[in-house]
C-alpha positions in Angstrom: -235.9 63.1 125.6 -235.2 64.5 129.0 -232.5 66.5 130.7 -231.9 67.9 134.2 -229.4 69.9 136.1 -229.0 70.7 139.8 -226.8 73.5 141.2 -225.7 73.8 144.8 -225.8 77.6 145.2 -223.3 77.6 148.2 -220.7 75.6 146.2 -221.2 77.7 143.1 -220.7 80.8 145.1 -217.5 79.6 146.6 -216.0 78.0 143.4 -217.0 80.3 140.6 -216.5 84.0 140.2 -219.1 85.0 137.6 -218.0 88.6 137.8 -214.5 87.9 136.3 -213.8 89.4 132.9 -215.4 87.7 130.0 -217.2 85.0 132.1 -220.6 86.2 131.0 -219.5 86.7 127.4 -218.3 83.0 127.2 -221.5 81.5 128.5 -224.4 83.8 127.8 -226.0 85.6 124.8 -226.7 89.3 124.8 -230.3 88.8 125.9 -229.3 86.5 128.7 -226.7 89.0 129.9 -229.4 91.6 130.1 -231.5 89.3 132.2 -228.6 88.7 134.6 -227.5 92.3 134.9 -231.1 93.6 135.4 -232.0 90.9 138.0 -232.5 91.7 141.7 -230.1 88.8 142.4 -227.6 88.6 139.4 -225.6 85.7 140.9 -228.7 83.5 141.3 -229.8 84.5 137.8 -226.4 83.3 136.4 -227.0 79.8 137.9 -230.7 79.8 137.0 -229.8 80.3 133.3 -226.8 78.0 133.4 -229.0 75.2 134.9 -231.4 75.6 132.0 -228.6 75.4 129.4 -227.1 72.3 131.0 -230.4 70.5 131.1 -231.0 71.3 127.4 -227.5 70.3 126.6 -228.1 66.8 128.0 -231.0 66.3 125.6 -229.0 67.5 122.6 -226.0 65.3 123.6 -228.3 62.3 123.9 -229.9 62.9 120.5 -226.7 63.6 118.6 -224.0 61.8 120.7 -221.8 64.9 120.3 -220.0 66.4 123.2 -219.7 70.1 122.6 -218.9 73.1 124.7 -220.8 76.0 123.1 -223.0 77.5 125.8 -224.1 80.5 123.7 -225.6 78.0 121.2 -228.3 77.4 123.8 -230.3 80.5 124.4 -232.9 81.0 127.1 -235.8 82.8 125.5 -237.5 84.0 128.6 -237.2 84.7 132.3 -239.4 82.5 134.4 -239.7 79.2 136.2 -241.4 77.7 133.0 -239.2 78.6 130.1 -238.0 77.9 126.6 -234.5 77.2 125.3 -233.5 77.5 121.7 -230.8 75.3 120.2 -230.4 75.8 116.4 -234.0 75.3 115.1 -235.1 73.3 118.1 -237.2 74.8 121.0 -237.0 72.9 124.3 -239.2 73.4 127.4 -237.9 73.9 130.9 -239.2 74.0 134.4 -237.0 75.3 137.1 -237.4 74.9 140.9 -235.7 77.2 143.3 -234.9 77.2 147.0 -232.3 78.9 149.1 -229.8 76.1 148.7 -230.2 74.9 145.1 -231.6 75.4 141.6 -233.0 72.4 139.8 -234.1 72.5 136.1 -235.8 69.7 134.1 -236.0 70.0 130.3 -237.9 68.1 127.6 -238.8 68.4 124.0 -242.3 69.9 124.9 -244.4 71.2 127.7 -246.6 68.0 127.6 -243.6 65.8 128.3 -242.7 67.9 131.3 -245.9 66.6 132.9 -244.6 63.0 132.4 -241.4 63.5 134.3 -240.9 61.2 137.3 -238.5 61.7 140.2 -236.5 58.8 141.3 -236.7 58.1 145.0 -234.8 54.9 144.8 -232.2 54.9 142.1 -231.3 52.0 140.0 -229.6 53.2 136.9 -227.9 51.5 134.0 -226.1 53.1 131.1 -226.5 51.2 127.9 -224.9 53.2 125.1 -223.4 55.6 127.6 -226.8 57.3 128.5 -228.6 56.7 131.7 -231.9 54.8 132.0 -234.0 54.4 135.1 -234.8 50.7 135.7 -238.0 49.8 137.6 -239.0 46.2 137.7 -238.2 45.1 134.2 -239.1 48.4 132.5 -236.5 51.0 131.5 -237.2 54.7 131.1 -234.9 57.4 129.6 -233.3 59.2 132.6 -231.1 62.2 133.4 -228.8 62.3 136.3 -227.2 65.5 137.8 -225.1 66.1 140.8 -223.4 69.2 142.3 -222.1 69.7 145.7 -224.6 68.4 148.3 -227.3 67.5 145.8 -228.1 64.8 143.3 -231.2 64.6 141.1 -232.4 61.8 138.9 -235.5 62.3 136.7 -237.0 59.9 134.1 -239.6 60.2 131.4 -242.7 58.2 132.3 -244.6 56.5 129.5 
């Protein structure tokens, strides 16, 4: 399985006030709040960790078919571009890319699968069973689509 999330940092900065009371408590575990508050750029760290959680959520949603809003059930276990997320007993691998405009995270069920991720340059997507697949010629690949503000990202799992 695969998940991804992209965050437009300019839009996030304008639309969300991460400093408001209880915002961090609702979305992040104690460890994650420590990472945020000790970061040189706390706002960017908020969206970094959120991007990882969203990418992991897309995998769990696809596996279970359940739509849930429980961000603290997904815990970032480390602080780096290549990371791990824990959901219940499952450990998922993430890879996060940063630039001044956006944060983009891809997530899979293991580090080896991260190496098989393809990026869609020309998007043709269908949604059988409500979940996206990337269609290339006659082949279909599990896909994940994310969009926020000025950015869209589509990744798929190569065979």
